[in-house]
mmCIF file as Biopython writes it, N, C-alpha, C and O atoms, coordinates in Angstrom:
data_model
#
loop_
_atom_site.group_PDB
_atom_site.id
_atom_site.type_symbol
_atom_site.label_atom_id
_atom_site.label_alt_id
_atom_site.label_comp_id
_atom_site.label_asym_id
_atom_site.label_entity_id
_atom_site.label_seq_id
_atom_site.pdbx_PDB_ins_code
_atom_site.Cartn_x
_atom_site.Cartn_y
_atom_site.Cartn_z
_atom_site.occupancy
_atom_site.B_iso_or_equiv
_atom_site.auth_seq_id
_atom_site.auth_asym_id
_atom_site.pdbx_PDB_model_num
ATOM 1   N N  . MET A ? 1  ? -83.178  -42.185 -203.053 1.0 0.0 1  A 1 
ATOM 2   C CA . MET A ? 1  ? -83.862  -43.399 -202.327 1.0 0.0 1  A 1 
ATOM 3   C C  . MET A ? 1  ? -85.940  -42.458 -202.851 1.0 0.0 1  A 1 
ATOM 4   O O  . MET A ? 1  ? -87.013  -42.925 -203.233 1.0 0.0 1  A 1 
ATOM 5   N N  . LYS A ? 2  ? -85.398  -40.991 -202.512 1.0 0.0 2  A 1 
ATOM 6   C CA . LYS A ? 2  ? -86.845  -41.038 -203.193 1.0 0.0 2  A 1 
ATOM 7   C C  . LYS A ? 2  ? -86.873  -40.839 -204.841 1.0 0.0 2  A 1 
ATOM 8   O O  . LYS A ? 2  ? -87.470  -39.829 -205.213 1.0 0.0 2  A 1 
ATOM 9   N N  . ASP A ? 3  ? -86.504  -41.381 -205.503 1.0 0.0 3  A 1 
ATOM 10  C CA . ASP A ? 3  ? -86.611  -41.226 -207.000 1.0 0.0 3  A 1 
ATOM 11  C C  . ASP A ? 3  ? -87.479  -42.789 -206.892 1.0 0.0 3  A 1 
ATOM 12  O O  . ASP A ? 3  ? -88.679  -42.887 -207.151 1.0 0.0 3  A 1 
ATOM 13  N N  . LEU A ? 4  ? -86.546  -44.029 -206.431 1.0 0.0 4  A 1 
ATOM 14  C CA . LEU A ? 4  ? -87.548  -44.809 -206.364 1.0 0.0 4  A 1 
ATOM 15  C C  . LEU A ? 4  ? -88.249  -45.605 -205.987 1.0 0.0 4  A 1 
ATOM 16  O O  . LEU A ? 4  ? -88.652  -46.699 -206.381 1.0 0.0 4  A 1 
ATOM 17  N N  . ALA A ? 5  ? -88.453  -44.688 -204.771 1.0 0.0 5  A 1 
ATOM 18  C CA . ALA A ? 5  ? -89.865  -44.658 -203.912 1.0 0.0 5  A 1 
ATOM 19  C C  . ALA A ? 5  ? -90.913  -44.053 -205.178 1.0 0.0 5  A 1 
ATOM 20  O O  . ALA A ? 5  ? -91.692  -44.714 -205.864 1.0 0.0 5  A 1 
ATOM 21  N N  . ALA A ? 6  ? -90.732  -43.047 -205.212 1.0 0.0 6  A 1 
ATOM 22  C CA . ALA A ? 6  ? -91.292  -42.311 -206.134 1.0 0.0 6  A 1 
ATOM 23  C C  . ALA A ? 6  ? -91.316  -43.157 -207.934 1.0 0.0 6  A 1 
ATOM 24  O O  . ALA A ? 6  ? -92.166  -42.886 -208.782 1.0 0.0 6  A 1 
ATOM 25  N N  . ALA A ? 7  ? -90.257  -44.089 -208.118 1.0 0.0 7  A 1 
ATOM 26  C CA . ALA A ? 7  ? -91.280  -44.732 -209.041 1.0 0.0 7  A 1 
ATOM 27  C C  . ALA A ? 7  ? -91.349  -45.971 -208.875 1.0 0.0 7  A 1 
ATOM 28  O O  . ALA A ? 7  ? -91.204  -46.817 -209.757 1.0 0.0 7  A 1 
ATOM 29  N N  . LEU A ? 8  ? -91.559  -46.146 -207.812 1.0 0.0 8  A 1 
ATOM 30  C CA . LEU A ? 8  ? -92.450  -47.845 -207.464 1.0 0.0 8  A 1 
ATOM 31  C C  . LEU A ? 8  ? -94.004  -47.629 -207.187 1.0 0.0 8  A 1 
ATOM 32  O O  . LEU A ? 8  ? -94.906  -48.411 -207.490 1.0 0.0 8  A 1 
ATOM 33  N N  . GLY A ? 9  ? -94.124  -46.368 -206.529 1.0 0.0 9  A 1 
ATOM 34  C CA . GLY A ? 9  ? -95.573  -45.242 -206.951 1.0 0.0 9  A 1 
ATOM 35  C C  . GLY A ? 9  ? -95.800  -44.981 -208.101 1.0 0.0 9  A 1 
ATOM 36  O O  . GLY A ? 9  ? -96.877  -45.541 -208.303 1.0 0.0 9  A 1 
ATOM 37  N N  . LEU A ? 10 ? -95.447  -44.407 -209.176 1.0 0.0 10 A 1 
ATOM 38  C CA . LEU A ? 10 ? -96.149  -44.622 -209.490 1.0 0.0 10 A 1 
ATOM 39  C C  . LEU A ? 10 ? -96.446  -45.568 -210.649 1.0 0.0 10 A 1 
ATOM 40  O O  . LEU A ? 10 ? -97.387  -45.435 -211.431 1.0 0.0 10 A 1 
ATOM 41  N N  . ALA A ? 11 ? -95.387  -46.695 -210.669 1.0 0.0 11 A 1 
ATOM 42  C CA . ALA A ? 11 ? -95.595  -47.881 -211.211 1.0 0.0 11 A 1 
ATOM 43  C C  . ALA A ? 11 ? -96.798  -48.531 -210.959 1.0 0.0 11 A 1 
ATOM 44  O O  . ALA A ? 11 ? -97.552  -49.092 -211.754 1.0 0.0 11 A 1 
ATOM 45  N N  . LEU A ? 12 ? -96.926  -48.322 -209.232 1.0 0.0 12 A 1 
ATOM 46  C CA . LEU A ? 12 ? -98.779  -48.749 -208.590 1.0 0.0 12 A 1 
ATOM 47  C C  . LEU A ? 12 ? -99.188  -48.272 -208.646 1.0 0.0 12 A 1 
ATOM 48  O O  . LEU A ? 12 ? -100.242 -48.535 -208.068 1.0 0.0 12 A 1 
ATOM 49  N N  . ALA A ? 13 ? -99.165  -46.271 -209.628 1.0 0.0 13 A 1 
ATOM 50  C CA . ALA A ? 13 ? -100.354 -46.115 -209.965 1.0 0.0 13 A 1 
ATOM 51  C C  . ALA A ? 13 ? -100.920 -46.196 -211.277 1.0 0.0 13 A 1 
ATOM 52  O O  . ALA A ? 13 ? -102.119 -46.148 -211.554 1.0 0.0 13 A 1 
ATOM 53  N N  . ILE A ? 14 ? -99.968  -46.320 -212.046 1.0 0.0 14 A 1 
ATOM 54  C CA . ILE A ? 14 ? -100.314 -46.702 -213.781 1.0 0.0 14 A 1 
ATOM 55  C C  . ILE A ? 14 ? -100.641 -48.427 -213.543 1.0 0.0 14 A 1 
ATOM 56  O O  . ILE A ? 14 ? -101.860 -48.554 -213.431 1.0 0.0 14 A 1 
ATOM 57  N N  . GLU A ? 15 ? -100.136 -49.382 -213.465 1.0 0.0 15 A 1 
ATOM 58  C CA . GLU A ? 15 ? -101.107 -50.726 -212.981 1.0 0.0 15 A 1 
ATOM 59  C C  . GLU A ? 15 ? -102.841 -50.779 -212.829 1.0 0.0 15 A 1 
ATOM 60  O O  . GLU A ? 15 ? -103.877 -51.219 -213.328 1.0 0.0 15 A 1 
ATOM 61  N N  . GLY A ? 16 ? -102.191 -49.865 -211.591 1.0 0.0 16 A 1 
ATOM 62  C CA . GLY A ? 16 ? -104.287 -50.367 -211.074 1.0 0.0 16 A 1 
ATOM 63  C C  . GLY A ? 16 ? -104.651 -49.578 -211.954 1.0 0.0 16 A 1 
ATOM 64  O O  . GLY A ? 16 ? -105.753 -49.933 -212.370 1.0 0.0 16 A 1 
ATOM 65  N N  . LEU A ? 17 ? -104.271 -48.646 -212.473 1.0 0.0 17 A 1 
ATOM 66  C CA . LEU A ? 17 ? -105.614 -47.788 -213.377 1.0 0.0 17 A 1 
ATOM 67  C C  . LEU A ? 17 ? -105.586 -48.442 -215.143 1.0 0.0 17 A 1 
ATOM 68  O O  . LEU A ? 17 ? -106.082 -48.025 -216.190 1.0 0.0 17 A 1 
ATOM 69  N N  . LEU A ? 18 ? -104.816 -49.538 -214.822 1.0 0.0 18 A 1 
ATOM 70  C CA . LEU A ? 18 ? -105.154 -50.305 -216.166 1.0 0.0 18 A 1 
ATOM 71  C C  . LEU A ? 18 ? -105.857 -51.205 -215.746 1.0 0.0 18 A 1 
ATOM 72  O O  . LEU A ? 18 ? -106.880 -51.503 -216.363 1.0 0.0 18 A 1 
ATOM 73  N N  . CYS A ? 19 ? -105.534 -51.786 -214.731 1.0 0.0 19 A 1 
ATOM 74  C CA . CYS A ? 19 ? -106.965 -52.706 -214.282 1.0 0.0 19 A 1 
ATOM 75  C C  . CYS A ? 19 ? -108.014 -51.914 -213.619 1.0 0.0 19 A 1 
ATOM 76  O O  . CYS A ? 19 ? -109.216 -52.134 -213.770 1.0 0.0 19 A 1 
ATOM 77  N N  . ALA A ? 20 ? -107.928 -51.753 -213.491 1.0 0.0 20 A 1 
ATOM 78  C CA . ALA A ? 20 ? -109.515 -50.575 -213.116 1.0 0.0 20 A 1 
ATOM 79  C C  . ALA A ? 20 ? -110.037 -50.162 -214.880 1.0 0.0 20 A 1 
ATOM 80  O O  . ALA A ? 20 ? -111.256 -50.115 -215.047 1.0 0.0 20 A 1 
ATOM 81  N N  . ALA A ? 21 ? -109.340 -49.945 -215.842 1.0 0.0 21 A 1 
ATOM 82  C CA . ALA A ? 21 ? -110.505 -49.685 -217.072 1.0 0.0 21 A 1 
ATOM 83  C C  . ALA A ? 21 ? -110.303 -50.510 -217.646 1.0 0.0 21 A 1 
ATOM 84  O O  . ALA A ? 21 ? -111.227 -50.873 -218.373 1.0 0.0 21 A 1 
ATOM 85  N N  . PHE A ? 22 ? -108.883 -51.392 -217.693 1.0 0.0 22 A 1 
ATOM 86  C CA . PHE A ? 22 ? -109.387 -52.629 -219.362 1.0 0.0 22 A 1 
ATOM 87  C C  . PHE A ? 22 ? -109.259 -53.881 -217.790 1.0 0.0 22 A 1 
ATOM 88  O O  . PHE A ? 22 ? -108.084 -54.197 -217.603 1.0 0.0 22 A 1 
ATOM 89  N N  . PRO A ? 23 ? -110.112 -54.446 -216.914 1.0 0.0 23 A 1 
ATOM 90  C CA . PRO A ? 23 ? -110.326 -55.342 -216.546 1.0 0.0 23 A 1 
ATOM 91  C C  . PRO A ? 23 ? -109.745 -56.938 -216.467 1.0 0.0 23 A 1 
ATOM 92  O O  . PRO A ? 23 ? -109.163 -57.694 -215.690 1.0 0.0 23 A 1 
ATOM 93  N N  . GLN A ? 24 ? -110.673 -56.879 -218.651 1.0 0.0 24 A 1 
ATOM 94  C CA . GLN A ? 24 ? -111.417 -57.703 -219.620 1.0 0.0 24 A 1 
ATOM 95  C C  . GLN A ? 24 ? -109.715 -58.026 -220.080 1.0 0.0 24 A 1 
ATOM 96  O O  . GLN A ? 24 ? -109.166 -59.128 -220.083 1.0 0.0 24 A 1 
ATOM 97  N N  . ALA A ? 25 ? -109.233 -56.956 -220.379 1.0 0.0 25 A 1 
ATOM 98  C CA . ALA A ? 25 ? -107.420 -57.431 -220.873 1.0 0.0 25 A 1 
ATOM 99  C C  . ALA A ? 25 ? -106.187 -57.495 -220.010 1.0 0.0 25 A 1 
ATOM 100 O O  . ALA A ? 25 ? -105.103 -58.009 -220.284 1.0 0.0 25 A 1 
ATOM 101 N N  . MET A ? 26 ? -106.654 -56.728 -218.659 1.0 0.0 26 A 1 
ATOM 102 C CA . MET A ? 26 ? -105.342 -57.308 -217.556 1.0 0.0 26 A 1 
ATOM 103 C C  . MET A ? 26 ? -105.525 -58.639 -217.976 1.0 0.0 26 A 1 
ATOM 104 O O  . MET A ? 26 ? -104.561 -59.268 -218.411 1.0 0.0 26 A 1 
ATOM 105 N N  . ARG A ? 27 ? -107.160 -59.377 -217.867 1.0 0.0 27 A 1 
ATOM 106 C CA . ARG A ? 27 ? -106.952 -60.910 -217.055 1.0 0.0 27 A 1 
ATOM 107 C C  . ARG A ? 27 ? -106.014 -61.378 -218.512 1.0 0.0 27 A 1 
ATOM 108 O O  . ARG A ? 27 ? -104.851 -61.688 -218.252 1.0 0.0 27 A 1 
ATOM 109 N N  . ARG A ? 28 ? -106.366 -61.445 -219.809 1.0 0.0 28 A 1 
ATOM 110 C CA . ARG A ? 28 ? -106.646 -61.577 -220.563 1.0 0.0 28 A 1 
ATOM 111 C C  . ARG A ? 28 ? -104.267 -61.768 -220.910 1.0 0.0 28 A 1 
ATOM 112 O O  . ARG A ? 28 ? -103.540 -62.721 -221.191 1.0 0.0 28 A 1 
ATOM 113 N N  . ALA A ? 29 ? -104.065 -60.562 -220.700 1.0 0.0 29 A 1 
ATOM 114 C CA . ALA A ? 29 ? -102.575 -60.199 -220.491 1.0 0.0 29 A 1 
ATOM 115 C C  . ALA A ? 29 ? -102.567 -61.436 -219.418 1.0 0.0 29 A 1 
ATOM 116 O O  . ALA A ? 29 ? -103.233 -62.381 -219.840 1.0 0.0 29 A 1 
ATOM 117 N N  . MET A ? 30 ? -101.959 -61.669 -218.095 1.0 0.0 30 A 1 
ATOM 118 C CA . MET A ? 30 ? -102.111 -62.040 -216.903 1.0 0.0 30 A 1 
ATOM 119 C C  . MET A ? 30 ? -102.150 -63.466 -217.353 1.0 0.0 30 A 1 
ATOM 120 O O  . MET A ? 30 ? -101.047 -64.006 -217.280 1.0 0.0 30 A 1 
ATOM 121 N N  . LEU A ? 31 ? -103.300 -64.364 -217.881 1.0 0.0 31 A 1 
ATOM 122 C CA . LEU A ? 31 ? -103.551 -65.608 -219.127 1.0 0.0 31 A 1 
ATOM 123 C C  . LEU A ? 31 ? -102.061 -66.142 -219.799 1.0 0.0 31 A 1 
ATOM 124 O O  . LEU A ? 31 ? -101.249 -67.065 -219.737 1.0 0.0 31 A 1 
ATOM 125 N N  . GLU A ? 32 ? -102.353 -64.764 -220.531 1.0 0.0 32 A 1 
ATOM 126 C CA . GLU A ? 32 ? -101.195 -65.178 -222.120 1.0 0.0 32 A 1 
ATOM 127 C C  . GLU A ? 32 ? -99.547  -64.886 -221.900 1.0 0.0 32 A 1 
ATOM 128 O O  . GLU A ? 32 ? -98.687  -64.914 -222.781 1.0 0.0 32 A 1 
ATOM 129 N N  . ALA A ? 33 ? -99.288  -64.488 -219.925 1.0 0.0 33 A 1 
ATOM 130 C CA . ALA A ? 33 ? -98.183  -64.026 -219.759 1.0 0.0 33 A 1 
ATOM 131 C C  . ALA A ? 33 ? -97.722  -65.819 -218.644 1.0 0.0 33 A 1 
ATOM 132 O O  . ALA A ? 33 ? -96.552  -66.170 -218.799 1.0 0.0 33 A 1 
ATOM 133 N N  . ALA A ? 34 ? -98.290  -66.428 -218.016 1.0 0.0 34 A 1 
ATOM 134 C CA . ALA A ? 34 ? -98.697  -67.100 -217.436 1.0 0.0 34 A 1 
ATOM 135 C C  . ALA A ? 34 ? -98.645  -68.787 -217.976 1.0 0.0 34 A 1 
ATOM 136 O O  . ALA A ? 34 ? -98.662  -69.904 -217.457 1.0 0.0 34 A 1 
ATOM 137 N N  . GLN A ? 35 ? -98.568  -68.158 -219.410 1.0 0.0 35 A 1 
ATOM 138 C CA . GLN A ? 35 ? -98.314  -69.335 -221.242 1.0 0.0 35 A 1 
ATOM 139 C C  . GLN A ? 35 ? -96.868  -69.472 -220.891 1.0 0.0 35 A 1 
ATOM 140 O O  . GLN A ? 35 ? -96.368  -70.477 -220.386 1.0 0.0 35 A 1 
ATOM 141 N N  . THR A ? 36 ? -96.079  -68.087 -221.286 1.0 0.0 36 A 1 
ATOM 142 C CA . THR A ? 36 ? -95.248  -68.210 -221.490 1.0 0.0 36 A 1 
ATOM 143 C C  . THR A ? 36 ? -93.662  -68.749 -220.997 1.0 0.0 36 A 1 
ATOM 144 O O  . THR A ? 36 ? -93.099  -68.861 -219.908 1.0 0.0 36 A 1 
ATOM 145 N N  . PRO A ? 37 ? -93.381  -68.943 -222.058 1.0 0.0 37 A 1 
ATOM 146 C CA . PRO A ? 37 ? -92.069  -69.729 -221.286 1.0 0.0 37 A 1 
ATOM 147 C C  . PRO A ? 37 ? -91.447  -69.373 -220.681 1.0 0.0 37 A 1 
ATOM 148 O O  . PRO A ? 37 ? -91.307  -68.227 -221.108 1.0 0.0 37 A 1 
ATOM 149 N N  . MET A ? 38 ? -90.670  -69.497 -219.627 1.0 0.0 38 A 1 
ATOM 150 C CA . MET A ? 38 ? -89.649  -69.544 -218.312 1.0 0.0 38 A 1 
ATOM 151 C C  . MET A ? 38 ? -88.338  -67.946 -219.452 1.0 0.0 38 A 1 
ATOM 152 O O  . MET A ? 38 ? -87.885  -66.816 -219.273 1.0 0.0 38 A 1 
ATOM 153 N N  . GLU A ? 39 ? -88.353  -68.859 -220.321 1.0 0.0 39 A 1 
ATOM 154 C CA . GLU A ? 39 ? -87.333  -68.383 -221.049 1.0 0.0 39 A 1 
ATOM 155 C C  . GLU A ? 39 ? -86.921  -67.078 -221.746 1.0 0.0 39 A 1 
ATOM 156 O O  . GLU A ? 39 ? -85.939  -66.343 -221.860 1.0 0.0 39 A 1 
ATOM 157 N N  . ARG A ? 40 ? -88.230  -67.187 -222.163 1.0 0.0 40 A 1 
ATOM 158 C CA . ARG A ? 40 ? -88.716  -66.103 -223.088 1.0 0.0 40 A 1 
ATOM 159 C C  . ARG A ? 40 ? -89.209  -64.289 -222.364 1.0 0.0 40 A 1 
ATOM 160 O O  . ARG A ? 40 ? -89.116  -63.183 -222.897 1.0 0.0 40 A 1 
ATOM 161 N N  . MET A ? 41 ? -89.926  -64.869 -220.426 1.0 0.0 41 A 1 
ATOM 162 C CA . MET A ? 41 ? -90.151  -64.341 -219.641 1.0 0.0 41 A 1 
ATOM 163 C C  . MET A ? 41 ? -88.889  -63.257 -219.339 1.0 0.0 41 A 1 
ATOM 164 O O  . MET A ? 41 ? -88.987  -62.037 -219.465 1.0 0.0 41 A 1 
ATOM 165 N N  . ARG A ? 42 ? -87.552  -64.067 -218.865 1.0 0.0 42 A 1 
ATOM 166 C CA . ARG A ? 42 ? -86.126  -63.708 -218.062 1.0 0.0 42 A 1 
ATOM 167 C C  . ARG A ? 42 ? -86.163  -62.536 -218.982 1.0 0.0 42 A 1 
ATOM 168 O O  . ARG A ? 42 ? -86.082  -61.352 -218.652 1.0 0.0 42 A 1 
ATOM 169 N N  . LEU A ? 43 ? -86.359  -63.248 -220.717 1.0 0.0 43 A 1 
ATOM 170 C CA . LEU A ? 43 ? -85.311  -62.356 -221.843 1.0 0.0 43 A 1 
ATOM 171 C C  . LEU A ? 43 ? -86.114  -60.853 -221.880 1.0 0.0 43 A 1 
ATOM 172 O O  . LEU A ? 43 ? -85.580  -59.750 -222.005 1.0 0.0 43 A 1 
ATOM 173 N N  . VAL A ? 44 ? -87.341  -61.110 -221.755 1.0 0.0 44 A 1 
ATOM 174 C CA . VAL A ? 44 ? -88.731  -59.826 -221.853 1.0 0.0 44 A 1 
ATOM 175 C C  . VAL A ? 44 ? -88.092  -58.612 -220.581 1.0 0.0 44 A 1 
ATOM 176 O O  . VAL A ? 44 ? -87.800  -57.424 -220.712 1.0 0.0 44 A 1 
ATOM 177 N N  . GLY A ? 45 ? -88.032  -59.865 -218.917 1.0 0.0 45 A 1 
ATOM 178 C CA . GLY A ? 45 ? -87.768  -59.336 -218.127 1.0 0.0 45 A 1 
ATOM 179 C C  . GLY A ? 45 ? -86.323  -58.136 -218.732 1.0 0.0 45 A 1 
ATOM 180 O O  . GLY A ? 45 ? -86.428  -56.920 -218.896 1.0 0.0 45 A 1 
ATOM 181 N N  . ILE A ? 46 ? -85.100  -58.980 -218.945 1.0 0.0 46 A 1 
ATOM 182 C CA . ILE A ? 46 ? -83.841  -58.110 -218.822 1.0 0.0 46 A 1 
ATOM 183 C C  . ILE A ? 46 ? -84.314  -57.164 -219.877 1.0 0.0 46 A 1 
ATOM 184 O O  . ILE A ? 46 ? -84.757  -56.057 -219.571 1.0 0.0 46 A 1 
ATOM 185 N N  . ALA A ? 47 ? -84.253  -57.461 -220.766 1.0 0.0 47 A 1 
ATOM 186 C CA . ALA A ? 47 ? -84.570  -56.030 -221.675 1.0 0.0 47 A 1 
ATOM 187 C C  . ALA A ? 47 ? -85.013  -55.022 -221.531 1.0 0.0 47 A 1 
ATOM 188 O O  . ALA A ? 47 ? -84.472  -53.944 -221.774 1.0 0.0 47 A 1 
ATOM 189 N N  . SER A ? 48 ? -86.771  -55.338 -220.835 1.0 0.0 48 A 1 
ATOM 190 C CA . SER A ? 48 ? -87.350  -54.347 -219.723 1.0 0.0 48 A 1 
ATOM 191 C C  . SER A ? 48 ? -86.822  -53.471 -219.090 1.0 0.0 48 A 1 
ATOM 192 O O  . SER A ? 48 ? -87.124  -52.278 -219.038 1.0 0.0 48 A 1 
ATOM 193 N N  . ALA A ? 49 ? -85.614  -54.292 -218.333 1.0 0.0 49 A 1 
ATOM 194 C CA . ALA A ? 49 ? -84.736  -53.469 -216.985 1.0 0.0 49 A 1 
ATOM 195 C C  . ALA A ? 49 ? -83.792  -52.548 -217.747 1.0 0.0 49 A 1 
ATOM 196 O O  . ALA A ? 49 ? -83.290  -51.584 -217.167 1.0 0.0 49 A 1 
ATOM 197 N N  . VAL A ? 50 ? -83.472  -52.873 -219.330 1.0 0.0 50 A 1 
ATOM 198 C CA . VAL A ? 50 ? -82.573  -52.205 -219.185 1.0 0.0 50 A 1 
ATOM 199 C C  . VAL A ? 50 ? -83.043  -50.986 -220.401 1.0 0.0 50 A 1 
ATOM 200 O O  . VAL A ? 50 ? -82.465  -49.935 -220.675 1.0 0.0 50 A 1 
ATOM 201 N N  . ALA A ? 51 ? -84.052  -51.451 -220.872 1.0 0.0 51 A 1 
ATOM 202 C CA . ALA A ? 51 ? -84.888  -50.065 -221.340 1.0 0.0 51 A 1 
ATOM 203 C C  . ALA A ? 51 ? -85.327  -48.659 -220.671 1.0 0.0 51 A 1 
ATOM 204 O O  . ALA A ? 51 ? -85.367  -47.459 -220.943 1.0 0.0 51 A 1 
ATOM 205 N N  . GLY A ? 52 ? -85.716  -49.812 -219.333 1.0 0.0 52 A 1 
ATOM 206 C CA . GLY A ? 52 ? -85.638  -48.241 -218.494 1.0 0.0 52 A 1 
ATOM 207 C C  . GLY A ? 52 ? -84.750  -48.039 -217.960 1.0 0.0 52 A 1 
ATOM 208 O O  . GLY A ? 52 ? -84.643  -46.833 -217.734 1.0 0.0 52 A 1 
ATOM 209 N N  . VAL A ? 53 ? -83.668  -48.830 -217.452 1.0 0.0 53 A 1 
ATOM 210 C CA . VAL A ? 53 ? -82.539  -48.062 -217.143 1.0 0.0 53 A 1 
ATOM 211 C C  . VAL A ? 53 ? -82.289  -46.703 -218.136 1.0 0.0 53 A 1 
ATOM 212 O O  . VAL A ? 53 ? -82.660  -45.532 -218.045 1.0 0.0 53 A 1 
ATOM 213 N N  . VAL A ? 54 ? -81.489  -47.436 -219.111 1.0 0.0 54 A 1 
ATOM 214 C CA . VAL A ? 54 ? -81.546  -46.582 -220.319 1.0 0.0 54 A 1 
ATOM 215 C C  . VAL A ? 54 ? -82.287  -45.235 -220.553 1.0 0.0 54 A 1 
ATOM 216 O O  . VAL A ? 54 ? -81.663  -44.336 -221.116 1.0 0.0 54 A 1 
ATOM 217 N N  . VAL A ? 55 ? -83.951  -44.967 -220.046 1.0 0.0 55 A 1 
ATOM 218 C CA . VAL A ? 55 ? -84.902  -44.482 -220.210 1.0 0.0 55 A 1 
ATOM 219 C C  . VAL A ? 55 ? -84.287  -43.239 -219.087 1.0 0.0 55 A 1 
ATOM 220 O O  . VAL A ? 55 ? -83.946  -42.087 -219.355 1.0 0.0 55 A 1 
ATOM 221 N N  . VAL A ? 56 ? -84.294  -43.897 -217.859 1.0 0.0 56 A 1 
ATOM 222 C CA . VAL A ? 56 ? -83.774  -42.677 -216.836 1.0 0.0 56 A 1 
ATOM 223 C C  . VAL A ? 56 ? -82.807  -42.493 -217.432 1.0 0.0 56 A 1 
ATOM 224 O O  . VAL A ? 56 ? -82.975  -41.623 -218.286 1.0 0.0 56 A 1 
ATOM 225 N N  . GLY A ? 57 ? -81.890  -42.874 -217.409 1.0 0.0 57 A 1 
ATOM 226 C CA . GLY A ? 57 ? -80.619  -42.326 -217.719 1.0 0.0 57 A 1 
ATOM 227 C C  . GLY A ? 57 ? -80.824  -40.746 -218.238 1.0 0.0 57 A 1 
ATOM 228 O O  . GLY A ? 57 ? -80.329  -39.704 -217.808 1.0 0.0 57 A 1 
ATOM 229 N N  . ALA A ? 58 ? -81.854  -41.020 -219.455 1.0 0.0 58 A 1 
ATOM 230 C CA . ALA A ? 58 ? -81.148  -40.258 -220.661 1.0 0.0 58 A 1 
ATOM 231 C C  . ALA A ? 58 ? -82.283  -38.484 -220.743 1.0 0.0 58 A 1 
ATOM 232 O O  . ALA A ? 58 ? -82.297  -37.398 -221.323 1.0 0.0 58 A 1 
ATOM 233 N N  . VAL A ? 59 ? -83.098  -39.330 -219.649 1.0 0.0 59 A 1 
ATOM 234 C CA . VAL A ? 59 ? -84.545  -38.169 -218.757 1.0 0.0 59 A 1 
ATOM 235 C C  . VAL A ? 59 ? -83.307  -37.529 -217.835 1.0 0.0 59 A 1 
ATOM 236 O O  . VAL A ? 59 ? -83.222  -36.302 -217.901 1.0 0.0 59 A 1 
ATOM 237 N N  . ARG A ? 60 ? -82.575  -38.044 -217.193 1.0 0.0 60 A 1 
ATOM 238 C CA . ARG A ? 60 ? -81.256  -37.213 -215.971 1.0 0.0 60 A 1 
ATOM 239 C C  . ARG A ? 60 ? -80.851  -36.158 -217.012 1.0 0.0 60 A 1 
ATOM 240 O O  . ARG A ? 60 ? -81.193  -34.976 -216.989 1.0 0.0 60 A 1 
ATOM 241 N N  . LEU A ? 61 ? -80.131  -36.709 -217.857 1.0 0.0 61 A 1 
ATOM 242 C CA . LEU A ? 61 ? -78.799  -36.241 -219.076 1.0 0.0 61 A 1 
ATOM 243 C C  . LEU A ? 61 ? -79.841  -34.703 -219.568 1.0 0.0 61 A 1 
ATOM 244 O O  . LEU A ? 61 ? -79.629  -33.523 -219.844 1.0 0.0 61 A 1 
ATOM 245 N N  . LEU A ? 62 ? -80.719  -35.399 -219.481 1.0 0.0 62 A 1 
ATOM 246 C CA . LEU A ? 62 ? -81.493  -34.454 -220.889 1.0 0.0 62 A 1 
ATOM 247 C C  . LEU A ? 62 ? -82.367  -32.737 -220.130 1.0 0.0 62 A 1 
ATOM 248 O O  . LEU A ? 62 ? -82.466  -31.539 -220.394 1.0 0.0 62 A 1 
ATOM 249 N N  . LEU A ? 63 ? -82.998  -34.205 -218.638 1.0 0.0 63 A 1 
ATOM 250 C CA . LEU A ? 63 ? -83.864  -32.987 -218.549 1.0 0.0 63 A 1 
ATOM 251 C C  . LEU A ? 63 ? -82.556  -32.241 -217.472 1.0 0.0 63 A 1 
ATOM 252 O O  . LEU A ? 63 ? -82.363  -31.027 -217.540 1.0 0.0 63 A 1 
ATOM 253 N N  . GLY A ? 64 ? -81.717  -33.138 -216.499 1.0 0.0 64 A 1 
ATOM 254 C CA . GLY A ? 64 ? -80.779  -32.744 -214.990 1.0 0.0 64 A 1 
ATOM 255 C C  . GLY A ? 64 ? -81.309  -32.921 -214.440 1.0 0.0 64 A 1 
ATOM 256 O O  . GLY A ? 64 ? -81.032  -32.781 -213.249 1.0 0.0 64 A 1 
#
């Protein structure tokens, strides 16, 4: 549970930094995402989730 809370905090920090540093680019990205078909968003979300699990698993295996 501690790892989950740390990961959520890190995701929020990174998103906040991106919004602060590149507000115009973030706005464009959000507008583009809003216009993307639902099925593509779903596939990208699943792919991102799988990639995240693989990265976490690899880090835990390699760095213990």
